[in-house]
C-alpha positions in Angstrom: 43.5 37.3 -4.7 43.6 36.7 -1.0 45.4 39.2 1.3 47.4 37.4 4.0 47.4 39.4 7.2 49.6 38.2 10.1 48.1 38.5 13.5 50.2 39.8 16.4 51.4 37.3 19.0 49.2 36.7 22.0 50.3 37.5 25.5 50.8 34.0 26.7 52.8 33.0 29.8 54.6 30.1 28.2 58.4 30.3 28.4 58.9 29.1 24.9 56.9 31.8 23.1 58.2 35.2 22.1 55.1 36.9 23.4 56.1 35.9 27.0 58.7 38.8 27.0 55.9 41.3 26.3 53.8 39.9 29.1 56.7 40.0 31.6 57.4 43.7 30.7 53.8 44.6 31.3 53.8 42.9 34.7 57.1 44.5 35.8 55.9 48.0 34.7 52.6 47.6 36.6 54.6 46.5 39.7 56.9 49.5 39.6 53.9 51.9 39.1 52.3 50.3 42.2 55.5 50.8 44.3 55.8 54.5 43.2 52.2 55.2 44.1 52.7 53.5 47.5 55.9 55.5 48.3 54.3 58.9 47.3 51.3 58.1 49.5 53.6 57.3 52.4 55.5 60.5 52.0 52.2 62.5 52.0 51.2 60.8 55.2 54.6 61.6 56.8 54.3 65.3 55.9 50.8 65.4 57.2 51.9 63.9 60.6 54.3 66.9 61.3 52.8 69.1 63.9 52.9 72.9 63.8 54.4 73.0 67.2 57.6 71.2 66.1 58.0 73.5 63.1 57.7 76.5 65.5 60.4 75.1 67.8 62.8 74.5 64.9 62.2 78.1 63.7 62.9 79.5 67.2 66.1 77.4 67.5 67.3 78.7 64.2 66.5 82.3 65.1 68.4 81.9 68.4 71.4 80.5 66.6 71.4 83.4 64.1 71.1 86.0 66.9 74.0 84.5 68.8 76.2 84.5 65.6 75.3 88.1 65.0 76.1 89.1 68.5 79.5 87.3 68.3 80.2 89.1 65.0 79.3 92.5 66.5 81.5 91.9 69.6 84.4 90.8 67.4 84.0 93.9 65.2 84.0 96.2 68.3 87.0 94.4 69.7 88.9 94.9 66.4 87.9 98.5 66.2 89.3 99.2 69.7 92.8 97.9 68.7 95.6 100.3 67.7 98.9 99.8 65.9 102.3 101.4 66.5 105.2 101.5 64.1 108.8 100.8 65.0 111.1 102.6 62.6 114.3 101.1 64.0 115.0 97.8 65.6 118.1 97.4 67.8 120.5 94.8 66.4 119.7 91.2 67.1 116.5 92.1 69.1 113.8 89.4 68.7 110.0 89.5 68.8 110.0 87.7 72.2 112.1 90.5 73.7 109.8 93.3 72.5 106.7 91.4 73.7 108.4 90.9 77.1 109.2 94.6 77.4 105.7 95.8 76.4 103.5 93.1 77.7 102.2 95.3 80.5 100.5 97.5 77.9 98.4 94.7 76.4 100.3 93.7 73.3 98.3 91.6 70.9 100.6 90.9 67.9 104.1 91.8 66.9 105.6 91.6 63.4 109.3 92.5 62.6 110.5 92.8 59.0 113.8 90.8 58.6 116.8 92.1 56.9 118.0 91.2 53.5 119.5 87.7 53.3 122.5 89.0 51.3 123.5 91.4 54.1 123.3 88.5 56.6 125.3 86.2 54.3 128.0 88.8 53.9 128.2 89.4 57.7 128.5 85.7 58.3 131.1 85.4 55.6 133.2 88.1 57.2 133.0 86.4 60.6 130.3 88.5 62.1 127.3 87.6 64.2 125.1 84.9 62.7 121.9 86.0 64.4 119.1 87.6 62.3 118.6 91.4 62.4 115.3 93.2 61.8 114.8 96.5 59.9 111.3 97.7 61.1 108.3 96.4 62.9 104.6 96.9 63.9 103.0 96.3 67.3 99.3 95.8 67.8 97.8 96.8 71.2 94.4 95.8 72.6 93.3 99.4 73.1 94.1 102.3 70.7 94.2 104.8 73.6 97.0 102.8 75.3 98.8 102.6 71.9 98.7 106.4 71.7 99.9 106.8 75.2 102.8 104.3 74.7 103.9 106.0 71.5 103.8 109.4 73.2 105.6 108.4 76.4 108.2 105.9 75.2 109.3 107.5 72.0 112.9 108.7 72.4 113.3 106.9 75.8 115.9 104.2 76.5 114.7 100.7 76.0 116.3 99.4 79.1 117.2 101.6 82.0 119.8 99.4 83.5 123.4 100.2 82.7 126.0 97.9 81.2 123.4 95.9 79.2 123.3 95.2 75.5 120.4 97.5 74.9 121.1 100.1 77.5 122.0 102.8 75.0 119.2 102.1 72.4 116.1 104.2 72.4 112.5 103.5 71.3 111.4 104.8 67.9 107.6 104.5 68.2 104.8 106.2 66.3 101.1 105.6 66.5 99.4 104.9 63.1 95.8 106.3 63.2 93.2 104.5 61.1 95.6 101.7 60.5 94.5 98.1 61.1 96.4 94.8 61.2 94.6 93.6 58.1 96.2 96.5 56.1 99.7 95.2 57.2 98.8 91.7 56.1 97.6 93.0 52.7 100.8 95.0 52.3 102.9 91.9 53.2 100.9 89.7 50.8 101.3 92.3 48.0 105.1 92.7 48.7 105.4 88.9 48.6 103.6 88.7 45.3 105.7 91.5 43.8 108.8 89.8 45.0 107.8 86.5 43.5 106.9 88.1 40.2 110.3 89.9 40.2 112.1 86.7 40.9 110.2 84.9 38.2 111.0 87.7 35.6 114.6 87.6 36.6 114.7 83.9 36.2 113.0 84.0 32.8 115.4 86.7 31.7 118.4 84.7 33.0 117.1 81.7 31.1 116.7 83.7 27.9 120.3 85.1 28.3 121.6 81.6 28.9 119.8 80.2 25.9 121.1 83.1 23.8 124.7 82.6 25.0 124.5 78.8 24.3 123.1 79.5 20.8 125.9 82.0 20.1 128.5 79.5 21.4 127.2 76.8 19.0 127.3 79.4 16.2 130.9 80.3 17.1 131.8 76.7 17.1 130.4 76.2 13.6 132.1 79.4 12.4 135.5 78.3 13.8 135.1 74.9 12.2 134.4 76.6 8.8 137.4 78.8 9.3 139.7 75.9 10.1 138.4 74.0 7.1 138.9 77.0 4.8 142.4 77.6 6.3 143.4 73.9 5.7 142.1 74.1 2.2 144.0 77.4 1.6 147.2 75.9 3.0 146.8 72.8 0.9 146.2 74.9 -2.2 149.2 77.1 -1.4 151.5 74.1 -0.9 150.3 72.6 -4.2 151.0 76.0 -5.9 154.4 76.3 -4.4 155.3 72.8 -5.5 154.1 73.5 -9.0 156.1 76.8 -9.1 159.2 74.9 -7.9 158.8 72.3 -10.6 158.5 75.0 -13.3 161.6 76.7 -12.0 163.5 73.5 -12.1 162.4 72.9 -15.7 163.5 76.4 -16.6 166.9 76.0 -14.9 167.5 72.8 -16.8 166.8 74.4 -20.1 169.0 77.4 -19.4 172.0 75.4 -18.4 175.1 75.9 -20.8 176.1 73.0 -22.9 179.4 71.3 -22.3 182.3 72.7 -24.4 184.5 70.3 -26.4 188.1 70.2 -25.5 190.5 71.7 -28.1 193.2 69.5 -29.5 196.6 70.3 -28.3 198.3 68.5 -31.3 198.4 70.8 -34.4 198.6 69.1 -37.9 201.2 70.8 -40.0 201.5 68.5 -43.0 199.0 66.3 -44.9 198.7 62.8 -43.8 199.7 61.2 -47.2 
């Protein structure tokens, strides 16, 4: 017996042979390997061309930038630590932030926040024909210097807001109090917390109202079904009663007909005295 062994195709460059694909892949792979070797060698040459002086300059520039950023951060922290906050327990009616800032601008006011009144109160006032302007309940004032804030709270508390007579705020007094160890960020955190709590409360109220509405609609549908069943049963009962009354009436009529007395025969008026022969 002879064993037939098939030889693998040769790597020819003819376009018609199947081995040409193998040859093309070999050439393409060698070309890509050559390109990768060239690029890696160029990169090594580029890194070798960098001088230590340039690296040192870049490091110094980076360190200078970082030191400037740190200095600015330290200055900002010192400036924030120097600030002080005063609390306004009562705001005169219809007084705005611009008015308070104008009255206290000589003391270095930074920021002012006033808590607005409840919208329901304002709506009721407008509905009854009152003033349409917004009122404020309480407020906070931030000063650039905490010592100035202490002095303002101590000197102006209980004093008239405007010394001139016959003005709208001539009889109103300041209600100021300095808040030690209190920063503006604490106020913002409190406002954000109150806002979140208010949103959660509104969401819970809305969900509860939705549940109540769904329960009410469900009960309305059930009541409609129950009333329909009652009407159906009542109509059936009325129909059955009418049929029963008709049947009873028929039976009564039959009994009345049976119990009626029979007609009596009339008696003769002529009396026979003798036989008819």
